MINUDREN-134210 format. One line per 4 residues: number of its first residue (from 1); their letters; for each residue x, y, z of N, C-alpha, C. Coordinates in steps of 0.05 Angstrom, whole numbers, plus 5000, padded with zeros to 4 digits. Layout:
BEGIN
NUM	a	X/Y/Z/X/Y/Z/X/Y/Z; ...
***
This chain:
BEGIN
1	mttd	5022/4973/4990/5003/4996/5002/5016/5023/5001; 5014/5043/4983/5035/5069/4978/5026/5086/5009; 5047/5096/5014/5040/5122/5029/5047/5148/5020; 5040/5147/4990/5045/5172/4983/5021/5196/4988
5	thvy	5016/5217/4995/5000/5230/5008/4986/5253/4984; 4996/5252/4965/4988/5260/4932/4982/5242/4913; 4949/5251/4906/4944/5230/4887/4935/5248/4859; 4949/5244/4837/4945/5263/4816/4926/5254/4794
9	pvqw	4903/5264/4796/4881/5243/4769/4889/5250/4741; 4905/5277/4741/4912/5289/4716/4940/5291/4723; 4958/5288/4700/4988/5285/4703/4990/5297/4671; 5003/5325/4666/5014/5321/4641/5047/5309/4638
13	ngdh	5055/5292/4619/5072/5284/4615/5092/5286/4588; 5100/5306/4585/5123/5319/4562/5100/5319/4542; 5090/5293/4530/5073/5306/4508/5043/5288/4501; 5044/5280/4531/5017/5260/4530/5010/5275/4560
17	llli	4984/5262/4567/4966/5264/4582/4961/5231/4601; 4971/5237/4620/4963/5204/4641/4933/5210/4657; 4917/5199/4661/4894/5197/4671/4893/5171/4691; 4889/5178/4710/4873/5152/4729/4850/5145/4717
21	dqrq	4850/5125/4716/4821/5107/4702/4804/5106/4732; 4785/5129/4741/4773/5128/4772/4749/5100/4771; 4745/5097/4741/4720/5075/4738/4728/5048/4751; 4755/5043/4748/4768/5014/4763/4774/5009/4790
25	lper	4775/5038/4805/4780/5039/4829/4750/5031/4847; 4752/5016/4874/4789/5009/4886/4793/4986/4874; 4783/4970/4860/4797/4945/4854/4826/4951/4832; 4828/4968/4816/4851/4968/4806/4859/4987/4804
29	yqvv	4888/4997/4805/4898/5029/4794/4902/5024/4774; 4893/5035/4757/4901/5038/4731/4907/5066/4710; 4928/5070/4698/4930/5100/4694/4929/5096/4652; 4917/5114/4644/4905/5121/4613/4928/5137/4603
33	tiyr	4935/5128/4586/4952/5155/4570/4937/5161/4538; 4940/5192/4541/4920/5201/4522/4937/5215/4503; 4933/5217/4478/4945/5235/4462/4935/5254/4450; 4916/5254/4436/4893/5260/4430/4863/5282/4444
37	wedv	4861/5304/4437/4834/5308/4448/4810/5302/4449; 4804/5286/4423/4781/5268/4426/4780/5246/4448; 4804/5240/4449/4804/5217/4468/4801/5230/4504; 4803/5260/4506/4805/5270/4531/4772/5274/4533
41	vqal	4759/5275/4513/4738/5289/4511/4712/5251/4521; 4728/5240/4507/4715/5213/4505/4724/5209/4551; 4742/5208/4555/4747/5206/4583/4729/5221/4608; 4726/5247/4596/4704/5262/4605/4675/5245/4608
45	qvgi	4668/5242/4583/4641/5227/4579/4634/5200/4590; 4659/5186/4592/4658/5155/4599/4657/5159/4637; 4673/5170/4648/4674/5182/4675/4700/5166/4686; 4724/5166/4662/4753/5165/4672/4760/5185/4691
49	vqgg	4749/5207/4685/4755/5233/4693/4730/5242/4711; 4732/5243/4739/4705/5244/4758/4708/5271/4770; 4686/5283/4783/4687/5300/4804/4693/5341/4798; 4704/5358/4808/4701/5380/4799/4724/5387/4778
53	salg	4743/5398/4798/4760/5416/4776/4781/5394/4759; 4783/5371/4768/4801/5350/4748/4790/5347/4720; 4759/5355/4726/4748/5357/4695/4761/5379/4679; 4761/5407/4695/4772/5431/4685/4792/5428/4677
57	iata	4816/5415/4693/4846/5408/4688/4852/5395/4675; 4832/5366/4664/4837/5350/4635/4825/5366/4611; 4804/5376/4616/4793/5402/4589/4819/5415/4582; 4829/5434/4597/4847/5449/4589/4877/5440/4580
61	ygly	4883/5407/4583/4900/5397/4577/4891/5391/4547; 4866/5388/4550/4853/5377/4513/4851/5389/4500; 4848/5422/4507/4852/5443/4485/4879/5455/4477; 4895/5439/4497/4920/5446/4483/4930/5419/4464
65	laaq	4923/5396/4470/4933/5381/4445/4916/5380/4422; 4891/5394/4426/4879/5403/4396/4885/5423/4384; 4909/5438/4403/4914/5461/4386/4943/5445/4378; 4955/5428/4389/4979/5407/4370/4967/5398/4344
69	qint	4943/5385/4343/4927/5367/4325/4921/5390/4305; 4913/5410/4312/4895/5425/4284/4919/5431/4266; 4913/5427/4241/4936/5427/4213/4926/5456/4205; 4941/5471/4213/4933/5501/4199/4963/5526/4210
73	qdpl	4965/5541/4193/4980/5555/4196/4977/5586/4199; 4941/5592/4203/4927/5610/4211/4924/5617/4236; 4938/5626/4259/4922/5634/4284/4897/5635/4294; 4889/5652/4271/4854/5658/4272/4839/5629/4268
77	vlwq	4850/5613/4250/4830/5597/4246/4839/5568/4267; 4864/5575/4281/4867/5552/4302/4852/5563/4320; 4847/5588/4329/4825/5610/4353/4795/5589/4346; 4788/5594/4319/4759/5586/4313/4758/5563/4321
81	rlqa	4778/5539/4311/4771/5511/4313/4768/5502/4343; 4796/5517/4359/4794/5516/4393/4769/5522/4401; 4752/5540/4396/4726/5554/4409/4708/5529/4407; 4702/5514/4372/4683/5495/4369/4696/5475/4387
85	iaad	4717/5461/4396/4722/5440/4411/4720/5447/4434; 4725/5471/4441/4718/5479/4476/4682/5464/4477; 4674/5479/4461/4634/5478/4460/4637/5445/4472; 4651/5423/4455/4648/5395/4451/4657/5387/4492
89	fqqt	4681/5400/4492/4685/5392/4521/4659/5401/4546; 4646/5425/4535/4627/5438/4561/4603/5413/4552; 4598/5408/4531/4577/5391/4528/4578/5358/4544; 4604/5347/4553/4607/5329/4563/4593/5324/4588
93	rphk	4596/5353/4601/4591/5351/4632/4567/5384/4637; 4552/5389/4623/4544/5416/4624/4536/5431/4655; 4534/5408/4669/4522/5418/4704/4543/5429/4709; 4578/5425/4702/4600/5428/4717/4612/5445/4710
97	asig	4614/5465/4732/4627/5497/4725/4653/5494/4722; 4664/5475/4725/4698/5476/4724/4707/5474/4692; 4690/5457/4677/4697/5460/4653/4696/5489/4640; 4674/5498/4647/4672/5524/4636/4690/5544/4647
101	wavq	4699/5540/4671/4716/5555/4675/4749/5552/4663; 4756/5524/4662/4779/5520/4649/4772/5530/4624; 4751/5534/4604/4757/5548/4573/4762/5570/4582; 4747/5585/4599/4746/5609/4597/4782/5622/4607
105	qllg	4791/5601/4632/4823/5612/4630/4834/5604/4610; 4830/5586/4592/4853/5588/4566/4840/5603/4538; 4816/5606/4542/4808/5621/4513/4788/5641/4514; 4794/5649/4540/4779/5681/4553/4794/5700/4539
109	nnch	4784/5728/4549/4786/5762/4536/4818/5758/4539; 4836/5757/4568/4855/5756/4566/4880/5739/4540; 4869/5727/4535/4884/5704/4511/4889/5725/4478; 4905/5717/4471/4925/5728/4446/4921/5710/4427
113	peap	4891/5709/4408/4895/5692/4387/4907/5710/4362; 4918/5728/4355/4932/5741/4338/4963/5737/4338; 4976/5717/4361/5001/5710/4366/5012/5688/4348; 5044/5684/4344/5045/5666/4327/5038/5642/4341
117	lpel	5043/5623/4313/5026/5593/4327/5043/5581/4345; 5068/5584/4346/5084/5570/4368/5077/5581/4388; 5079/5606/4390/5078/5619/4414/5051/5615/4432; 5027/5618/4417/5006/5614/4422/4998/5586/4432
121	rsql	5010/5565/4420/5005/5538/4425/5028/5537/4461; 5042/5541/4463/5059/5545/4482/5043/5560/4509; 5028/5588/4495/5020/5595/4523/4995/5579/4526; 4979/5564/4508/4962/5547/4519/4968/5525/4546
125	laqa	4994/5516/4539/5006/5492/4557/5011/5504/4579; 5028/5529/4582/5034/5548/4608/5002/5550/4615; 4987/5555/4608/4963/5568/4625/4951/5540/4637; 4955/5514/4623/4935/5491/4631/4957/5484/4654
129	qalq	4977/5488/4651/5000/5475/4683/4987/5494/4706; 4991/5526/4692/4989/5545/4708/4963/5537/4723; 4939/5534/4712/4913/5530/4727/4918/5504/4743; 4933/5484/4737/4928/5460/4752/4946/5461/4782
133	qqdf	4967/5477/4779/4988/5481/4801/4964/5508/4818; 4946/5527/4802/4930/5543/4828/4915/5530/4836; 4901/5506/4826/4883/5489/4840/4890/5482/4861; 4910/5467/4861/4924/5458/4881/4927/5475/4907
137	dlch	4942/5493/4902/4948/5518/4920/4918/5519/4934; 4898/5528/4919/4877/5537/4924/4856/5519/4947; 4861/5489/4933/4846/5470/4958/4861/5464/4976; 4890/5469/4979/4901/5476/5006/4892/5491/5020
141	rigd	4886/5513/5007/4875/5545/5033/4846/5540/5038; 4828/5524/5020/4802/5514/5026/4801/5492/5045; 4815/5481/5054/4830/5461/5070/4831/5470/5102; 4849/5491/5103/4858/5508/5119/4839/5519/5130
145	hglt	4819/5535/5113/4803/5551/5121/4777/5540/5127; 4777/5509/5121/4756/5499/5140/4752/5488/5167; 4774/5489/5170/4785/5487/5200/4770/5508/5222; 4773/5533/5205/4760/5545/5224/4727/5541/5236
149	vlpe	4718/5532/5220/4689/5535/5221/4675/5501/5227; 4699/5479/5238/4692/5456/5249/4684/5462/5276; 4671/5447/5282/4658/5450/5315/4689/5447/5331; 4684/5459/5353/4716/5460/5380/4717/5435/5392
153	qpqe	4691/5418/5396/4685/5401/5412/4675/5381/5396; 4686/5350/5399/4705/5339/5412/4723/5351/5393; 4752/5351/5415/4777/5356/5404/4784/5340/5374; 4786/5315/5377/4780/5302/5352/4756/5289/5339
157	ltll	4740/5294/5320/4721/5300/5305/4715/5278/5289; 4691/5271/5292/4686/5251/5268/4667/5265/5247; 4670/5263/5224/4658/5285/5197/4650/5260/5175; 4621/5273/5169/4604/5248/5144/4612/5270/5121
161	thcn	4627/5251/5105/4623/5261/5070/4603/5253/5053; 4606/5267/5033/4582/5255/5018/4603/5258/4981; 4601/5237/4963/4607/5230/4946/4643/5238/4943; 4649/5245/4921/4675/5243/4929/4696/5279/4918
165	hgal	4693/5295/4938/4713/5322/4929/4739/5317/4944; 4750/5300/4931/4778/5300/4936/4803/5294/4922; 4822/5289/4930/4849/5288/4905/4835/5277/4886; 4821/5263/4876/4816/5242/4847/4793/5266/4840
169	atsg	4782/5279/4851/4768/5298/4840/4778/5326/4833; 4803/5334/4842/4818/5355/4837/4840/5362/4825; 4859/5373/4833/4884/5368/4826/4904/5351/4840; 4897/5341/4862/4912/5325/4885/4906/5329/4914
173	ygts	4891/5343/4922/4883/5349/4947/4847/5348/4955; 4841/5358/4950/4809/5364/4945/4796/5388/4959; 4772/5389/4961/4747/5411/4970/4746/5408/5003; 4727/5390/5000/4711/5379/5022/4723/5361/5041
177	lgiv	4741/5341/5023/4764/5322/5031/4791/5342/5038; 4794/5360/5020/4817/5378/5030/4817/5390/5064; 4789/5394/5068/4784/5398/5097/4792/5372/5117; 4783/5358/5111/4790/5326/5121/4820/5329/5128
181	rsaw	4830/5324/5097/4861/5325/5111/4874/5353/5123; 4869/5366/5125/4879/5390/5135/4875/5387/5168; 4848/5381/5171/4839/5369/5202/4852/5350/5207; 4858/5327/5192/4874/5299/5207/4910/5309/5208
185	regr	4914/5327/5183/4948/5344/5196/4949/5350/5221; 4929/5368/5230/4927/5384/5258/4922/5363/5278; 4909/5340/5278/4898/5327/5294/4881/5331/5308; 4860/5340/5287/4829/5348/5297/4809/5331/5286
189	lari	4821/5314/5279/4803/5285/5258/4807/5259/5271; 4787/5250/5281/4780/5224/5291/4773/5196/5267; 4762/5204/5256/4752/5189/5232/4734/5202/5213; 4730/5191/5194/4701/5205/5179/4686/5177/5168
193	yage	4659/5184/5167/4640/5167/5152/4638/5176/5128; 4640/5158/5108/4634/5166/5083/4616/5148/5069; 4595/5164/5060/4565/5155/5047/4574/5142/5029; 4566/5130/5018/4570/5105/4995/4561/5122/4965
197	trpt	4538/5138/4970/4534/5162/4948/4530/5136/4925; 4496/5133/4928/4495/5111/4897/4485/5137/4884; 4477/5130/4860/4487/5104/4845/4515/5089/4835; 4532/5109/4834/4556/5100/4831/4576/5105/4840
201	lqgs	4567/5100/4871/4586/5093/4894/4613/5113/4896; 4615/5141/4901/4637/5153/4890/4648/5154/4922; 4632/5154/4944/4642/5155/4969/4653/5128/4974; 4641/5110/4973/4653/5076/4976/4676/5070/4966
205	rlta	4675/5078/4939/4700/5073/4919/4726/5084/4924; 4716/5119/4911/4736/5135/4916/4748/5145/4942; 4723/5159/4951/4737/5172/4985/4746/5152/4999; 4741/5136/5004/4742/5113/5022/4781/5107/5012
209	wecv	4777/5098/4989/4806/5088/4974/4818/5110/4978; 4820/5144/4981/4840/5157/4983/4846/5163/5016; 4831/5157/5029/4830/5154/5055/4854/5132/5069; 4848/5112/5059/4858/5086/5055/4890/5086/5050
213	qegi	4895/5105/5032/4926/5112/5023/4938/5127/5040; 4926/5144/5055/4933/5165/5075/4931/5154/5099; 4920/5133/5105/4918/5127/5135/4902/5137/5149; 4882/5154/5141/4858/5172/5152/4835/5146/5156
217	pvtv	4824/5138/5183/4811/5119/5189/4788/5128/5175; 4772/5109/5161/4750/5115/5145/4724/5096/5154; 4699/5101/5161/4678/5079/5159/4662/5085/5132; 4660/5058/5112/4634/5068/5101/4605/5058/5111
221	vtds	4588/5080/5107/4566/5072/5108/4541/5080/5087; 4520/5065/5082/4505/5068/5058/4496/5096/5057; 4482/5110/5051/4474/5136/5051/4448/5132/5064; 4430/5107/5067/4405/5108/5079/4418/5103/5110
225	maah	4441/5109/5124/4445/5103/5147/4453/5123/5159; 4454/5149/5144/4461/5177/5152/4453/5191/5183; 4418/5184/5173/4409/5198/5198/4411/5177/5224; 4411/5156/5220/4414/5133/5245/4446/5145/5252
229	cmqr	4466/5152/5240/4485/5159/5255/4490/5186/5269; 4478/5202/5253/4475/5223/5273/4459/5227/5291; 4437/5210/5287/4418/5209/5314/4440/5198/5342; 4452/5176/5325/4468/5162/5357/4491/5177/5362
233	gliq	4496/5205/5357/4520/5224/5361/4543/5213/5347; 4548/5198/5329/4566/5194/5311/4582/5212/5298; 4564/5234/5287/4569/5257/5270/4575/5280/5279; 4598/5303/5280/4594/5329/5294/4594/5342/5261
237	avla	4600/5342/5238/4588/5355/5220/4587/5343/5191; 4577/5353/5176/4578/5346/5149/4592/5361/5123; 4607/5348/5113/4620/5362/5096/4616/5355/5067; 4607/5372/5045/4600/5368/5020/4618/5382/5000
241	gadr	4616/5383/4970/4628/5394/4949/4603/5409/4940; 4611/5417/4907/4589/5437/4895/4607/5430/4863; 4581/5423/4848/4584/5428/4821/4576/5460/4817; 4556/5469/4819/4558/5507/4821/4544/5517/4847
245	iaan	4540/5538/4851/4534/5551/4871/4517/5576/4855; 4492/5577/4864/4475/5599/4850/4486/5624/4863; 4477/5648/4855/4479/5674/4868/4467/5690/4893; 4441/5665/4886/4430/5665/4923/4447/5648/4944
249	gdvi	4461/5640/4934/4478/5606/4953/4468/5587/4960; 4444/5580/4930/4434/5555/4935/4466/5534/4919; 4458/5511/4928/4486/5492/4924/4473/5474/4900; 4484/5475/4876/4480/5444/4861/4504/5431/4860
253	skig	4503/5400/4871/4514/5377/4869/4505/5349/4874; 4520/5343/4878/4515/5305/4874/4491/5300/4889; 4471/5283/4877/4450/5278/4886/4451/5267/4911; 4438/5272/4930/4444/5262/4956/4444/5284/4979
257	tysl	4464/5305/4966/4471/5330/4986/4451/5342/4992; 4421/5347/4979/4396/5361/4996/4388/5348/5018; 4391/5315/5016/4376/5304/5036/4390/5306/5060; 4425/5305/5063/4440/5307/5082/4432/5330/5094
261	alla	4432/5359/5076/4431/5381/5088/4414/5384/5106; 4387/5374/5096/4361/5367/5114/4369/5350/5142; 4376/5328/5138/4375/5312/5163/4402/5332/5180; 4422/5344/5164/4440/5363/5189/4423/5380/5201
265	rahn	4407/5398/5192/4393/5414/5202/4370/5405/5232; 4360/5373/5224/4349/5363/5244/4356/5359/5267; 4382/5353/5263/4402/5346/5282/4415/5362/5292; 4420/5387/5293/4429/5408/5290/4463/5410/5285
269	lpfl	4472/5400/5266/4491/5395/5262/4506/5421/5237; 4525/5429/5234/4539/5443/5215/4538/5430/5182; 4525/5439/5169/4527/5431/5141/4543/5455/5128; 4573/5437/5115/4589/5460/5110/4598/5452/5078
273	vaap	4598/5475/5056/4600/5458/5028/4627/5479/5023; 4646/5462/5010/4673/5467/5005/4672/5469/4977; 4691/5489/4965/4685/5497/4932/4701/5521/4929; 4714/5520/4904/4733/5548/4901/4706/5569/4889
277	lsti	4719/5590/4891/4702/5618/4881/4692/5618/4853; 4706/5598/4832/4699/5601/4810/4677/5579/4803; 4666/5562/4827/4640/5545/4822/4616/5563/4821; 4622/5594/4843/4596/5613/4841/4588/5624/4816
281	dfdl	4562/5616/4801/4555/5622/4780/4534/5643/4789; 4550/5673/4785/4530/5698/4782/4507/5701/4765; 4502/5685/4744/4487/5700/4722/4461/5673/4727; 4471/5655/4749/4442/5636/4759/4436/5645/4790
285	asgq	4409/5653/4781/4393/5672/4802/4395/5655/4820; 4380/5630/4827/4373/5609/4845/4379/5581/4835; 4386/5561/4843/4389/5539/4841/4366/5525/4819; 4343/5531/4833/4319/5522/4810/4320/5528/4792
289	aapl	4336/5540/4777/4342/5554/4748/4361/5536/4736; 4371/5516/4752/4400/5512/4740/4388/5483/4729; 4391/5472/4697/4386/5449/4691/4396/5417/4699; 4380/5401/4707/4392/5381/4717/4397/5358/4706
293	vqhd	4419/5346/4700/4417/5327/4683/4417/5302/4694; 4398/5287/4672/4395/5261/4677/4418/5238/4668; 4425/5220/4681/4445/5202/4683/4432/5173/4672; 4454/5152/4660/4440/5123/4645/4426/5110/4673
297	peei	4394/5100/4667/4383/5094/4691/4395/5067/4688; 4411/5056/4678/4428/5028/4683/4449/5033/4710; 4452/5059/4712/4464/5063/4743/4450/5053/4766; 4424/5052/4761/4401/5046/4784/4402/5013/4786
301	yrlg	4390/5003/4765/4393/4971/4758/4410/4960/4758; 4431/4962/4751/4454/4944/4751/4480/4951/4768; 4487/4930/4788/4507/4931/4796/4530/4902/4787; 4548/4911/4771/4563/4896/4755/4545/4878/4736
305	stit	4547/4856/4737/4532/4842/4717/4504/4829/4735; 4501/4842/4760/4477/4836/4774/4454/4857/4768; 4435/4848/4753/4404/4868/4755/4388/4866/4778; 4379/4885/4788/4372/4896/4817/4346/4898/4806
309	sphg	4334/4904/4793/4302/4917/4791/4288/4896/4760; 4265/4899/4763/4249/4877/4752/4246/4888/4720; 4251/4878/4702/4243/4888/4670/4216/4899/4673; 4212/4929/4661/4179/4943/4664/4179/4965/4679
313	aafy	4202/4962/4699/4203/4992/4717/4212/5006/4707; 4206/5039/4713/4216/5059/4702/4242/5072/4724; 4248/5089/4717/4276/5096/4732/4272/5133/4725; 4282/5144/4749/4289/5168/4754/4320/5173/4770
317	npas	4333/5186/4748/4361/5184/4750/4377/5210/4751; 4370/5230/4767/4383/5259/4757/4411/5252/4782; 4432/5267/4760/4452/5271/4774/4460/5286/4797; 4441/5310/4795/4449/5331/4821/4419/5337/4833
321	dvtp	4423/5353/4861/4404/5368/4873/4405/5390/4875; 4389/5398/4888/4385/5437/4900/4394/5433/4924; 4406/5443/4941/4412/5445/4972/4406/5477/4970; 4377/5493/4982/4375/5513/4989/4395/5531/5007
325	aalv	4401/5555/5001/4421/5565/5020/4414/5569/5051; 4389/5566/5056/4378/5569/5086/4385/5548/5095; 4399/5527/5084/4405/5497/5094/4439/5500/5102; 4451/5512/5085/4479/5517/5090/4487/5530/5106
329	taiv	4511/5518/5126/4525/5541/5150/4539/5550/5142; 4563/5551/5125/4576/5567/5108/4584/5552/5088; 4594/5570/5061/4611/5563/5046/4642/5571/5046; 4661/5546/5045/4683/5551/5047/4703/5555/5023
333	teeg	4711/5578/5019/4725/5584/4992/4762/5583/4995; 4778/5585/4973/4805/5596/4982/4801/5619/4995; 4785/5636/4999/4792/5668/5007/4781/5667/5029; 4767/5646/5047/4756/5641/5071/4725/5636/5068
337	vvdp	4719/5639/5093/4693/5628/5098/4667/5647/5086; 4649/5634/5076/4623/5657/5063/4604/5655/5078; 4593/5670/5082/4554/5664/5088/4544/5663/5057; 4525/5640/5062/4518/5638/5031/4496/5654/5026
341	hclt	4491/5668/5040/4470/5689/5030/4483/5722/5028; 4499/5711/5031/4524/5740/5023/4540/5736/4998; 4535/5718/4981/4550/5717/4951/4554/5743/4938; 4529/5756/4942/4526/5781/4917/4546/5802/4931
345	dlds	4553/5799/4954/4577/5818/4956/4605/5817/4947; 4607/5786/4940/4629/5784/4925/4628/5789/4901; 4605/5787/4887/4602/5798/4857/4605/5829/4858; 4606/5838/4873/4608/5869/4871/4643/5884/4879
349	e	4650/5861/4890/4684/5865/4891/4702/5861/4875
***
């Protein structure tokens, strides 16, 4: 078992991309080698890369690979084609803010499409690498800021997590799991309870795997056990991540987040959302205005080769739900802890 405390889901290796195939975990650790932007798009579509900013980082390198593949001597033609390819990346996970964030960073207003082709391509690679380092640094800051809003007692806490917002979902540290890592480093964590996160089990497969790699005590529980664990006093706070945050503080995140927020409120527990500021969409007035993507029904009725539901049943499988701002104790960002009702103050700064 490795003791390396950093897991890097997306790595640039000279002229190609290395991606941890998260579909294979925890049974197998497998790295996929990618040379073409089309294969990066497919990796996002099929779930080789999952989570939050890891999707944006992979997109950034995918755009650089596209710039290398496009056969033209005209910088403006290259730029136009990159804009079209960026739309392909955004269609893979339209509800994930991190992909749009990466596209804006590489192809936004501060870029210079009139530059010579070699310079333009080098600029794109440098921006992708800078974006990855920026995310790694900000996740550490999120983790450390999160310590300030964790309960003071007991001295060593037990925390409930949902889905995977850890190293595998980011550049190698995590948002909500970044708080876990910082708490563990400071001796303030006794154990985490990782909700399995149906239907694709990111909590039991990925979050638990990360914790085992680092020696962080972890107990996996089914989603339906959360209320019982809270009632028994096993949980002192709930940690969640976010796909998008609306201007009014509503949180769009992995399905099941809303129900955990309700349970935390019923048991008078802090419900903390950890996410970078780039997750906040000030053009989205409320979470109710956000489109919610439907995933393949097979995620519900199939576990490996086992069919768990009868033929003829219907299935409803939204990828995300909306947690109202009123249920969120605080949003932990790289710049500090934010009241979910005061996000408009950030927009005016």
